[in-house]
Structures are given as C-alpha cells and as structure tokens.
C-alpha positions in Angstrom: 198.5 51.5 93.9 202.7 51.7 92.1 202.4 54.5 90.3 205.4 55.3 87.2 206.6 58.0 89.3 207.8 56.7 93.0 204.7 56.9 94.3 202.6 54.1 96.4 199.3 55.6 97.0 197.1 53.7 99.9 193.7 53.4 100.4 191.0 52.6 103.2 188.3 50.4 101.5 184.5 49.7 102.6 184.0 46.2 102.5 179.9 46.8 102.3 180.2 49.8 100.1 184.0 49.2 98.2 184.3 53.1 98.8 188.0 54.5 99.1 188.7 56.7 102.4 192.0 57.7 104.0 194.1 58.2 101.2 197.9 58.1 102.0 200.6 58.9 99.3 204.4 57.3 99.8 207.5 57.5 97.9 209.4 54.8 97.8 211.7 55.7 94.5 211.4 57.6 91.9 211.3 54.3 89.5 207.7 52.3 88.6 207.2 50.3 91.4 206.1 46.4 90.5 203.5 45.3 93.7 204.3 41.6 94.8 202.3 40.3 98.1 204.2 37.0 100.3 203.5 35.1 104.0 205.9 34.5 106.4 204.8 32.1 109.0 203.4 35.0 111.0 202.1 37.7 108.4 201.2 38.8 105.2 204.0 41.7 103.5 204.1 43.3 99.6 206.9 43.6 98.5 207.5 46.9 96.2 210.6 46.4 93.6 212.4 49.4 92.9 215.3 51.6 93.5 214.5 51.8 97.0 212.6 48.3 97.5 210.8 48.1 100.5 208.7 45.7 102.3 205.3 46.9 103.1 203.5 45.1 106.4 201.0 46.4 108.9 201.1 46.2 112.7 198.5 46.8 114.9 195.7 48.7 112.0 198.7 51.1 110.5 201.3 50.3 107.6 204.5 49.9 107.8 207.4 51.1 105.4 211.1 48.8 105.4 213.8 50.4 103.5 215.7 46.8 102.0 219.5 47.5 102.0 220.3 46.4 98.1 221.7 49.4 96.2 220.5 48.1 92.8 217.0 48.5 91.0 215.0 45.7 92.1 213.6 44.0 88.8 211.5 41.2 90.8 211.0 39.2 93.7 209.3 35.8 94.7 209.3 34.0 97.6 212.0 31.5 97.9 211.0 28.4 100.3 213.3 24.6 100.0 215.1 23.1 103.1 218.4 24.9 103.1 217.0 27.7 102.8 213.5 28.1 104.6 211.1 32.0 104.5 213.2 33.5 102.0 212.5 35.6 99.6 214.3 35.8 96.2 216.0 38.6 95.1 216.7 39.6 91.3 218.5 43.0 89.8 220.4 43.8 86.8 223.3 43.0 89.7 223.0 39.3 90.8 219.8 37.5 92.7 219.8 37.6 96.5 218.4 35.3 98.3 217.9 36.9 101.9 214.9 36.6 104.9 213.0 38.9 107.2 214.0 39.4 110.6 211.9 41.2 113.3 213.6 43.8 115.3 210.3 44.2 117.1 210.7 40.9 118.5 210.3 41.5 121.7 214.0 39.1 123.8 
C-alpha cells in the first residue's frame, strides 16, 4: 500500500485466515506513490511511481527495492513490448517518455 507522503507499507498475508503480519514501512519518496505491476520473462515486479521511482521484486522470500536512475517525478509506468523493444517498460514524466529494460545485476557470469 502506497501513501501520499512517499511511504510504502508491505505485509505478509495468511492465505487461510487473511490475517496480516510482519508490517514493514519503507520510504520510496516524498510524493504520493502509484503502484503498477508488471512481469518480465523471469519474474513479477511492482513499479512505484513517485519522485524516487523504485522497482520492487522478490528474491529468496524477501522484498527487494531497486531505485531507478531518473531525476524527474515519474507519473506513469507501463510494460512495453514490441519487436524492437522486447520486455521493456515505458516511463512517463513531465519532461518526456523513457523506454528501458531491467538488467539483472546478480546474474551469474
């Protein structure tokens, strides 16, 4: 759940009782957050649009928060997949449109 002050809360959910536990709070910006889910070939992600855009993904049962290197406030994000740009994302800000892709820096070499 993203709040208007840039705070993001996450919880574990018990599937049988729907009980919430293990609340975590992370500051991913100072502006309101918009959350959008998207998938790559290997996994699912959540994009947090704000003044410090962040991609959230899971690894080994833990949530990881990866900052995006964009200086503008990100207004919208959408998955973008075409022949020329397979498995990319489109990021819209007040100053323009950026098309990019995710690079797995933990990939074995």
